[in-house]
N, C-alpha and C positions, 0 to 999 in steps of 0.2 A: 461965403455967399451961396445961396441955394438958387440954382438955375433950373427952370422947368423946360421940358421939351414935349410939344404936342404935335401929333401928326394925324391927318385923315387921309384916306385912300382915294377918294373921288372928289371932284369939284363941287358936287351937290351936298357934301357933308360939311360940317362946321366944327372948328376947334374950340368953340366957346365953352362947352361943358368941361372939356379937359383943362382949359385955361382956368376956369373957376375952381376946379379941384386942386390944381397946382398952386394957385395963389393962396387958397385956403390952407394948404399944407406948408406955406411959408416961402414959396418961390418968389424971389424979388424980381426976376426977369424970366420971361417965357419966350422961347423960340418956337415959332409956329410953322408947320410944314403942310402944304396941301399937295401931296405927291404920294404915289404908291410906294409901299414898303419894298416892293420888288425892284424898284428903281435904284440903281447904284448911286445916282446923283441926288443927294439930299443936302443942299447948301445950308439950310438952317441947322442941321445936325452938325455939320462941319464947324459952323460959327459957334455953336454951343460948346463943342469939344475944345475949340481954340480959346474960348473964354475961361475955361477952368484953370484954377490955381490950386496950390496946396491948401487943403482944408475945405475946399468947396464941395458942393453936392450937386450931382445931376439927378433930377427927379422926373419920373414919368408916371402917368396914371396907371398904365399896364405895360408889361414888357413887349407885347405885340405892337405897341405904338412906336417902339424904338427900333427893333431889329427884324430883319426879314428871314434870318436863318440862324442856326446854332452858331456857325462860324462868325457871322456878322455880330451876333450878340457878344460872343467871347472877345472879338476884336474891339468892339466899342468899350466893353468893360476894361479891357487891357489899356486902351487909350485913356480912360478915366483914371485908372490907377497910376499910369505913367505921369499924369499931371499932378499926382498927389491928392486927388479928390476921391470921393466915394459915389457910388451909384445906389439909388433907392427907387422902389416902385411902390406906389400907394396901394394898389390892389394885391400885391405880393410882398407883404412886409418881411418875409424871410429872405427876399432878394436884396439885402442890404450888405454891400461889400465891406462894410466896417465890421462885419461878423465873419468868423472863420468858416462857417457852414455855407455861406452864400455862394462861393464859387462852384462848389459841388452842386448845389441846388440849381444854380443858373444853367449849368451844363445839362442837367437832367431835364429841366423845363424847356430849354432850347431844343433838345432832341425831341421832346414831345410835340413842341410847336411845329418842328420840321416834319414830323410824321403826320400830324394833322393836316398840314398844307398838302403834303403828297397824297394823302387819302382823299382830300377834297378834289384835287386835280384829277386823280384816277377815277373817282365817281363821276365827275363832270364829263370826262372823256368817254367813259362807258355809257353814260346816258345819251351822249351825242351819237355814239355808234349804234345803240339800240334804236334810237329815233330814225337814223338813216336807214337801218335795216328794215324798218317798218314802212319805209317809203316817205317819211315826213321830210319835207324840204327844210334845210337849215339855212339860216341867214334871211335876208330880206327878200320879199317876193320880186319877181320880174316886173319891170316897168311896162312891158308890152305883153299883150295876150299872145298865145300861139298864132292866132290868125294875123295879128298885127306884125308879128315877127316874119311870117311867111310873106306878107305883103311888102315889108321893108326889104327882105332878101330879093324879092322879084324886082323891086326898083333898083337895087344895087346891081343885079344881073343885067338890067336894061341899060346900065351905064350912068345912072344918076349918082350924084355925089353925096357923100355922108352929110355934109353941111346943108345940103338941099333937102335931104330926107328927114333929118332930125326935127325941124320945126313942124313938119306935117303931123308927127306923132307926139309933139310936145315933150320931147326928151332931148338929152344932150347928145352931141356928136359921138362921144365915146360909147354911148349905149348902142348906137348904130354900128360903130366900128367893131364892137364885140360880136355883133351878129355876123359881120363880114369875116372876122377872124375865126369864129366858131364854125361857120359854114365851110371854111377852107380846111379845117382839121378833122 
């Protein structure tokens, strides 16, 4: 039996295109996952691996839909082989574990994917550091203007309570509490 595995990284993405490709390639059952590949918990992948018997195939549209790292990819392929099944990728036809070259190629591709992810993370981190150095504020803007913050701090200093002040500025009590905490530090 051919089992498909489809995964998307965010809740606003959809597995429909992957499912269509997998069923067109012969998948009788498709396990769908709406969770980041970086997450260790992938219940649908566990179910797909548990369903495999000798002679079955685990099919994915692309390797990056299956594994989050080289080690993860090799572990999954090992589990597939342990079940007596094979692994195939539609976009990477050379990644067919029924061939001798596949394991070597999977290791190389997995290493390349890991390097790409590390490069993306490094570039993102560098970009944030450059933006911060230029004085750009990262994250969401403050809910209160500097003048409102000063006014709220004055009310706190005068002995008024956080829950009393928050509705005046139409913010939550934790927003006012942060002002109190930040003023103390």
